[in-house]
C-alpha positions as CSV (number, residue, x, y, z in Angstrom):
1,M,-10.3,30.1,-23.5
2,T,-11.2,27.0,-22.3
3,S,-9.2,24.0,-24.0
4,Q,-10.5,20.5,-23.9
5,L,-8.6,17.1,-22.5
6,T,-9.5,13.2,-23.5
7,P,-6.7,11.1,-21.2
8,D,-7.5,8.2,-20.3
9,I,-6.8,8.8,-17.0
10,C,-7.2,11.9,-14.2
11,V,-5.7,12.0,-11.5
12,I,-6.9,14.5,-8.2
13,G,-4.5,15.0,-5.6
14,A,0.1,14.9,-6.1
15,G,0.8,12.9,-2.7
16,S,2.2,9.8,-2.5
17,G,-1.0,7.9,-3.7
18,G,-1.9,10.2,-6.5
19,L,2.1,10.0,-8.1
20,S,2.0,6.3,-7.8
21,V,-0.5,6.2,-10.2
22,A,0.5,8.8,-12.7
23,A,3.9,7.6,-12.4
24,A,2.9,4.0,-13.8
25,A,0.1,4.9,-16.8
26,A,3.0,6.7,-18.0
27,A,5.4,4.4,-17.3
28,F,2.9,2.0,-19.5
29,G,2.7,5.0,-22.2
30,V,-1.1,5.5,-20.8
31,D,-1.9,9.2,-20.9
32,V,-2.0,10.8,-18.2
33,V,-3.6,14.3,-16.4
34,L,-2.8,14.8,-12.6
35,I,-3.7,18.1,-10.7
36,E,-2.4,19.5,-8.0
37,K,-3.1,22.9,-6.8
38,A,-1.2,23.2,-3.9
39,K,2.6,21.4,-3.4
40,M,3.4,18.3,-5.3
41,G,4.4,16.0,-2.6
42,G,1.0,16.6,-1.1
43,D,0.6,16.4,3.0
44,C,3.5,14.1,3.6
45,L,6.3,15.6,2.4
46,N,5.4,19.3,3.3
47,Y,3.6,18.9,6.7
48,G,3.7,15.4,8.0
49,C,6.2,11.8,7.7
50,V,9.0,14.2,5.8
51,P,9.4,17.0,8.4
52,S,8.5,15.1,11.3
53,K,10.9,12.4,11.1
54,A,13.1,15.2,10.2
55,M,13.0,16.6,13.6
56,I,12.7,13.5,15.2
57,A,15.9,13.4,14.7
58,A,17.0,16.2,16.0
59,G,15.4,15.5,18.7
60,K,17.1,11.7,19.0
61,H,21.0,13.3,19.1
62,A,20.1,16.2,21.8
63,H,18.6,13.3,24.3
64,A,22.2,11.2,22.7
65,I,24.2,13.5,24.1
66,A,22.2,13.6,27.5
67,E,22.1,9.6,28.2
68,A,26.0,9.4,27.3
69,P,27.4,9.5,30.1
70,A,25.6,5.9,30.9
71,F,28.5,4.5,28.2
72,G,30.8,6.3,29.9
73,I,31.2,9.6,27.0
74,T,30.8,12.7,28.5
75,A,29.8,16.1,26.3
76,G,28.7,18.8,27.8
77,E,25.4,20.5,28.5
78,V,22.9,20.3,25.9
79,K,22.3,23.3,23.9
80,V,19.1,23.3,21.0
81,N,19.8,26.2,18.3
82,F,15.7,25.8,17.2
83,R,16.4,27.5,14.3
84,K,19.1,25.3,12.9
85,V,16.3,22.8,13.8
86,H,14.5,24.4,11.7
87,D,16.9,24.8,8.9
88,H,17.7,21.0,9.0
89,V,13.5,20.1,8.3
90,Q,13.3,22.7,5.3
91,S,16.2,20.6,4.2
92,V,15.6,17.4,4.1
93,I,11.8,19.1,2.8
94,G,14.3,20.5,-0.1
95,A,16.8,17.4,-0.8
96,I,13.2,14.7,-1.4
97,A,11.3,17.8,-3.2
98,P,12.8,17.4,-6.1
99,N,11.7,13.9,-6.8
100,D,8.5,14.7,-6.8
101,S,8.4,18.2,-8.8
102,V,6.1,19.5,-11.6
103,E,9.3,18.9,-13.9
104,R,10.1,15.8,-12.9
105,Y,6.4,14.1,-13.7
106,R,6.3,16.0,-16.9
107,A,9.4,15.1,-18.0
108,M,7.6,11.3,-17.5
109,G,5.2,12.4,-19.5
110,V,2.4,13.7,-17.3
111,N,0.6,16.4,-18.2
112,V,0.6,18.3,-15.1
113,I,-1.7,20.7,-14.3
114,Q,-1.6,23.0,-11.1
115,A,-4.8,24.1,-10.5
116,E,-7.7,23.2,-8.3
117,A,-9.9,20.3,-9.3
118,R,-14.0,20.5,-9.4
119,F,-15.5,17.6,-10.6
120,I,-18.6,19.5,-13.2
121,D,-20.9,16.0,-13.9
122,K,-20.2,12.6,-13.8
123,N,-17.8,12.8,-16.7
124,T,-16.3,15.6,-16.5
125,V,-14.0,17.6,-13.9
126,V,-12.6,21.5,-14.6
127,A,-9.3,22.5,-13.6
128,G,-8.9,26.5,-14.2
129,D,-9.2,27.1,-18.1
130,T,-8.8,23.2,-18.6
131,E,-12.1,21.1,-19.3
132,I,-11.4,17.4,-18.5
133,R,-12.9,14.6,-19.7
134,A,-11.3,11.5,-19.0
135,R,-12.0,7.0,-19.3
136,R,-11.1,6.3,-15.3
137,Y,-10.6,8.9,-12.5
138,V,-8.4,8.5,-9.5
139,V,-9.3,10.7,-6.6
140,A,-6.1,11.1,-4.4
141,T,-6.3,14.6,-2.4
142,G,-5.5,12.9,1.1
143,S,-6.6,14.7,4.2
144,S,-6.1,17.5,6.2
145,A,-5.7,18.4,10.4
146,F,-9.1,18.2,12.4
147,V,-9.7,21.8,14.2
148,P,-12.5,20.6,16.6
149,P,-15.6,23.6,17.4
150,I,-13.7,24.3,21.3
151,P,-14.8,27.7,22.2
152,G,-11.7,30.0,22.5
153,L,-9.6,28.0,20.1
154,D,-9.9,30.6,17.1
155,D,-9.0,33.6,18.8
156,I,-5.2,31.9,19.3
157,D,-2.2,31.2,17.3
158,Y,-3.0,27.1,17.2
159,L,-0.6,25.1,15.4
160,T,-1.4,22.3,13.5
161,N,1.3,19.9,11.4
162,E,0.5,22.8,8.3
163,T,2.1,25.4,10.5
164,L,4.0,23.9,13.1
165,F,7.5,23.3,11.1
166,E,7.5,26.5,10.0
167,R,8.9,27.4,13.3
168,T,12.5,28.7,14.3
169,R,12.4,29.7,17.8
170,A,11.2,26.8,20.0
171,P,8.4,26.8,22.2
172,K,8.1,27.5,26.5
173,H,5.4,25.2,27.2
174,L,3.5,23.4,24.4
175,I,0.4,22.1,25.3
176,V,-0.6,19.4,22.3
177,I,-4.5,18.8,22.5
178,G,-4.4,14.9,21.4
179,G,-2.7,11.9,21.7
180,G,-2.6,9.9,19.2
181,P,1.2,9.2,16.8
182,I,1.6,12.5,16.2
183,G,0.2,13.9,19.3
184,M,3.4,11.9,21.5
185,E,6.2,11.7,18.4
186,M,5.6,15.8,18.6
187,A,5.5,16.0,22.5
188,Q,8.8,13.9,22.6
189,A,10.9,15.4,19.9
190,H,9.8,19.5,21.5
191,R,10.4,18.0,25.0
192,R,13.8,16.3,23.7
193,L,14.3,19.6,21.8
194,G,14.1,22.0,25.3
195,A,10.1,23.2,25.5
196,E,8.4,21.8,28.4
197,V,5.5,19.2,26.8
198,T,1.8,18.8,27.8
199,V,-0.5,16.4,26.1
200,V,-4.2,16.5,26.5
201,E,-5.6,13.3,25.6
202,G,-9.9,12.7,25.6
203,A,-9.7,9.1,25.8
204,R,-6.7,7.0,26.5
205,A,-3.0,7.4,24.3
206,L,-2.1,5.9,21.9
207,G,-5.8,4.2,22.3
208,K,-5.1,2.7,18.7
209,D,-3.0,0.8,19.5
210,D,-2.4,-2.7,21.3
211,P,-2.7,-1.1,25.0
212,E,-0.1,-3.0,26.8
213,L,2.8,-1.9,24.1
214,A,1.1,1.7,24.3
215,A,2.1,1.9,28.2
216,I,5.6,0.8,27.5
217,V,5.8,3.8,24.9
218,L,3.6,6.6,27.5
219,D,5.6,5.5,30.6
220,N,9.0,6.0,28.8
221,I,8.0,9.9,27.4
222,R,6.7,10.6,31.1
223,A,9.9,9.8,32.2
224,E,11.4,12.2,29.8
225,G,9.6,14.5,31.5
226,V,5.9,15.4,29.5
227,T,3.3,15.9,31.1
228,I,-0.3,13.3,29.5
229,L,-2.9,13.9,31.4
230,E,-5.7,11.0,29.8
231,G,-9.3,11.0,30.4
232,A,-9.4,15.0,30.1
233,K,-11.5,16.0,27.5
234,V,-10.4,19.9,26.9
235,T,-13.8,22.6,27.0
236,S,-12.3,25.4,26.1
237,V,-8.8,27.3,24.8
238,E,-8.2,30.8,26.6
239,K,-5.8,33.9,25.9
240,R,-3.7,34.4,29.1
241,G,-2.0,37.7,29.6
242,K,0.2,38.4,26.4
243,T,1.4,35.9,25.1
244,G,-0.1,32.9,27.3
245,V,-3.0,30.1,26.4
246,R,-4.7,28.2,28.7
247,V,-6.4,24.8,28.4
248,N,-9.4,24.2,30.2
249,Y,-10.1,20.9,30.8
250,E,-12.9,17.9,32.1
251,R,-11.8,14.6,33.9
252,D,-14.4,12.5,35.9
253,N,-12.6,13.5,39.7
254,G,-13.1,17.2,38.2
255,A,-12.2,20.3,35.9
256,G,-8.9,21.7,35.8
257,S,-6.6,23.9,33.5
258,V,-3.0,24.4,31.9
259,D,-1.2,26.8,30.6
260,G,1.1,27.0,28.3
261,T,3.2,29.6,26.2
262,D,1.8,27.7,22.2
263,V,-0.7,24.8,21.3
264,L,-0.2,21.9,19.0
265,V,-4.2,20.6,18.0
266,A,-3.8,17.2,16.8
267,V,-6.6,15.6,17.7
268,G,-7.3,13.3,14.0
269,R,-7.4,14.4,10.3
270,L,-10.8,14.6,7.6
271,A,-10.7,13.6,4.3
272,N,-10.3,16.7,1.7
273,V,-13.4,16.2,-0.4
274,D,-14.7,19.6,-0.5
275,G,-14.5,22.1,-3.3
276,L,-14.5,18.8,-5.3
277,G,-18.0,19.0,-6.6
278,L,-18.1,14.8,-5.8
279,D,-22.4,15.5,-5.5
280,K,-22.5,16.6,-9.4
281,A,-20.1,13.2,-9.9
282,G,-22.4,11.3,-7.9
283,V,-20.0,9.8,-6.0
284,E,-21.0,9.0,-2.3
285,H,-19.2,10.6,0.6
286,D,-19.5,11.7,3.9
287,R,-17.1,13.3,6.3
288,R,-14.5,10.3,6.7
289,G,-14.1,10.8,2.8
290,I,-15.0,9.0,-0.3
291,K,-17.5,6.1,0.5
292,V,-15.7,3.3,-1.8
293,G,-15.7,-0.4,-2.2
294,A,-12.9,-3.0,-1.2
295,N,-11.7,-2.5,-5.1
296,L,-11.3,1.3,-4.4
297,R,-14.1,2.4,-6.7
298,S,-17.2,5.2,-5.4
299,S,-20.3,4.7,-6.1
300,N,-19.6,6.3,-9.5
301,S,-18.1,2.9,-11.5
302,R,-15.8,5.7,-13.7
303,V,-14.2,7.3,-10.6
304,Y,-11.6,5.2,-7.5
305,A,-10.1,7.0,-4.3
306,I,-7.1,5.9,-2.4
307,G,-5.4,6.9,0.4
308,D,-7.3,9.3,2.8
309,V,-9.6,10.6,0.9
310,A,-10.8,6.9,1.0
311,G,-11.7,7.0,4.8
312,G,-9.5,4.0,5.8
313,L,-6.0,3.5,7.4
314,Q,-4.7,7.2,6.7
315,F,-0.8,6.3,6.0
316,T,1.6,7.0,3.7
317,H,2.1,3.4,2.4
318,V,-1.6,2.7,2.7
319,A,-1.7,5.4,-0.4
320,G,1.0,3.8,-1.8
321,Y,-0.9,0.6,-1.4
322,H,-3.8,1.5,-3.6
323,A,-2.7,3.5,-5.8
324,G,-1.0,-0.8,-6.5
325,L,-4.5,-1.9,-6.6
326,V,-5.3,0.8,-9.3
327,V,-3.4,0.6,-11.4
328,Q,-3.9,-3.2,-11.5
329,Q,-7.5,-2.5,-12.3
330,I,-7.6,-0.1,-14.9
331,L,-4.4,-0.7,-16.7
332,F,-4.5,-4.2,-16.5
333,R,-7.6,-5.3,-16.4
334,L,-7.3,-7.1,-13.0
335,P,-9.7,-7.6,-9.4
336,A,-8.0,-6.1,-6.5
337,K,-8.9,-5.7,-3.4
338,E,-8.2,-3.7,0.2
339,N,-6.6,-6.0,2.3
340,R,-6.4,-4.3,5.2
341,D,-5.0,-7.4,7.5
342,I,-1.5,-6.8,6.3
343,I,-1.0,-3.2,6.8
344,P,1.9,-2.5,9.0
345,W,2.2,1.5,10.8
346,V,5.0,2.9,13.6
347,T,4.6,5.3,15.7
348,F,8.0,6.9,15.8
349,T,8.3,8.1,19.3
350,D,11.3,6.3,21.4
351,P,11.0,3.5,21.9
352,E,9.3,3.3,18.2
353,L,6.1,1.9,18.7
354,A,4.9,-0.9,15.7
355,H,2.2,-3.6,15.1
356,V,1.1,-5.5,11.5
357,G,-2.3,-7.8,11.4
358,L,-4.9,-8.8,14.2
359,T,-4.3,-7.4,17.6
360,E,-4.6,-9.5,20.4
361,D,-8.0,-8.8,21.0
362,E,-9.4,-8.9,17.0
363,A,-7.5,-11.8,16.9
364,S,-9.3,-13.4,20.2
365,K,-12.9,-12.7,18.3
366,R,-12.3,-14.4,15.0
367,H,-10.4,-17.3,16.4
368,G,-12.8,-17.6,19.4
369,G,-10.6,-17.5,21.7
370,R,-8.4,-20.2,20.0
371,I,-5.4,-18.9,19.7
372,S,-1.2,-18.0,21.9
373,V,0.0,-14.9,22.0
374,L,3.8,-14.9,22.2
375,R,5.9,-12.8,23.8
376,W,10.2,-12.7,24.8
377,P,11.2,-9.5,26.2
378,Y,14.5,-6.1,25.2
379,A,16.1,-7.0,28.1
380,E,17.0,-10.3,26.9
381,N,18.1,-9.7,23.8
382,D,22.2,-8.9,24.4
383,R,22.3,-6.4,21.2
384,A,19.9,-4.4,23.7
385,Q,22.5,-5.1,26.9
386,A,24.5,-3.4,24.8
387,E,23.0,-0.6,23.4
388,R,21.9,0.3,26.2
389,R,18.2,0.3,24.6
390,T,16.4,-2.8,27.3
391,T,12.9,-1.7,27.2
392,G,10.1,-2.9,25.3
393,L,8.9,-6.8,23.9
394,I,8.2,-8.3,21.5
395,K,4.2,-9.7,21.6
396,M,3.0,-12.1,18.2
397,V,-0.7,-13.3,17.8
398,V,-1.1,-16.9,15.9
399,D,-3.5,-19.7,15.3
400,R,-4.2,-23.1,16.8
401,K,-2.1,-24.1,13.4
402,G,1.3,-22.0,14.7
403,R,-0.3,-19.1,11.8
404,I,1.3,-15.8,12.7
405,L,-1.8,-14.0,12.9
406,G,0.1,-10.5,14.0
407,V,2.8,-9.0,15.6
408,S,3.7,-5.8,17.7
409,I,7.0,-4.0,18.9
410,A,7.5,-1.8,21.4
411,G,11.4,-1.1,21.4
412,A,14.1,0.2,20.0
413,G,14.1,-0.5,16.5
414,A,10.4,-1.5,15.9
415,G,9.6,0.0,12.2
416,E,12.4,-2.0,10.9
417,M,12.2,-5.3,12.2
418,I,8.1,-5.1,11.3
419,N,8.6,-5.8,8.1
420,M,10.0,-8.9,8.1
421,W,6.7,-10.0,9.6
422,A,5.1,-7.6,8.1
423,L,6.1,-9.7,4.9
424,A,4.5,-13.2,7.2
425,V,1.8,-12.2,7.7
426,T,1.0,-10.8,3.9
427,N,1.7,-14.2,3.7
428,G,-0.1,-16.0,6.3
429,L,3.9,-18.0,7.5
430,R,3.7,-20.1,10.4
431,L,6.3,-20.6,13.1
432,K,7.7,-23.2,12.1
433,D,9.0,-20.9,9.1
434,V,10.7,-18.9,11.3
435,R,11.5,-21.5,13.6
436,G,14.2,-22.4,10.4
437,Y,15.6,-19.2,9.6
438,V,18.8,-18.0,11.1
439,P,18.7,-14.3,12.4
440,P,22.6,-13.0,12.2
441,Y,23.9,-12.4,16.4
442,P,24.8,-10.1,17.8
443,T,20.4,-8.2,16.7
444,M,17.6,-6.8,18.1
445,A,15.8,-8.8,15.3
446,E,16.6,-12.4,17.1
447,I,13.8,-11.2,19.8
448,G,11.3,-12.1,17.1
449,K,13.1,-15.3,16.8
450,R,12.9,-15.7,20.2
451,A,9.4,-15.2,20.9
452,A,8.8,-17.9,17.7
453,I,9.9,-20.5,19.1
454,S,9.1,-20.0,22.5
455,Y,5.7,-20.9,21.1
456,Y,6.9,-24.6,21.6
457,S,8.3,-24.2,24.7
458,P,5.0,-26.1,27.0
459,L,5.9,-29.7,24.5
460,T,9.5,-29.3,27.4
461,R,6.6,-29.6,30.3
462,K,5.5,-33.6,29.0
463,P,6.6,-36.3,31.3
464,F,7.2,-38.1,28.0
465,V,9.7,-35.0,26.7
466,R,11.4,-34.6,30.0
467,G,12.3,-37.7,29.7
468,L,13.6,-38.5,26.3
469,V,15.5,-34.8,26.8
470,R,16.9,-36.1,30.2
471,F,18.0,-40.0,28.1
472,L,19.6,-37.8,25.9
473,R,21.6,-35.3,27.3
474,R,23.0,-38.1,29.3
475,F,23.4,-41.0,26.3
476,G,23.5,-38.9,23.5
């Protein structure tokens, strides 16, 4: 027998964004239904951010042992027990999972339904034997790994982020198809954990990031032994022997191939829209996701979309940001619009690669070339020298009035340091605001301060200022 519910809000998808909307609604006493057909916590907890960073952490420990002699420490040969690495990854997921559990959300007052959801008309969703007619819907179904139609790929047991972390044995030679953030993070982590690794990228590896800073990261990963083939379009995949695989590719200078034992497909993500009945709901969508305005509302005024399924930037923190915007509109009737210029992102390679705001190219186009680009290297920082983490730099783009338009960092701790600059970009701060703050010594955060004050250094080249400085030094 079908039951009927008429909540204020129905959330479809219990990933980061959906959980945030449901929790906020429940906290304000709003009747909310949350529908999830698979695992609570979504891709980030179970197959993405959490397990990948846990594996990266394991790789860092292995690499630290290899680097120890430079500090006068001898720790012996690095030995990796991949089964225990797997157990570490799963234990991290297990430690976080209760925060996203059905039990916790039901205790908050959220009506959690574990079933597949689909719209049957513009106003109604069916999930299992329950019919929901909500005042507002929030679709937060996320995305899944895109598997391209490469000939022969279906004939092998290829890996994606959804199966990679189930392995208890290290691949002997991992071939990664795709040189984006996921591909490069996993390539470096597996190399540090003992695997031979080759990355095959059809264009430029880390192609969405500043080329100058991406090159710093890629050079370091190559130096660790990862082979990166750029401009190599995969044409086919085939089995080789009982356990091997061959990936064939084409480059401008001809065809080639690489032989390995395992293939990881990491060429991008597809929005999870299939099976939702969006056409019946009058919700416009395509392969990139649900089409929404800056307010995240779809062509059906009752339906919002947030996170990956909204077709924009695909990051967990973006889903959380979207959740706040939607809650602001639904619960408080306040207008809210997405601003992608303030969204930071981090690629957790070593060195890390972080960015917020406009890139140099974007800023130049928007401001007609009337910008300044400031840089400061890690090698000029005392803490970086002490830690032997001197590879990298900060790059800051500012307008003619010194307003900070964008910041990119390639180097140790870049993901943590970008937080300050995200705050600066979000609030429209200028270099004079940074000039006045005092960073503790010795910290790597000083790198940003040094870059900021370098904006004023051209003044010292003016004859009057040079003369004044000499006068003050002599008589001041």
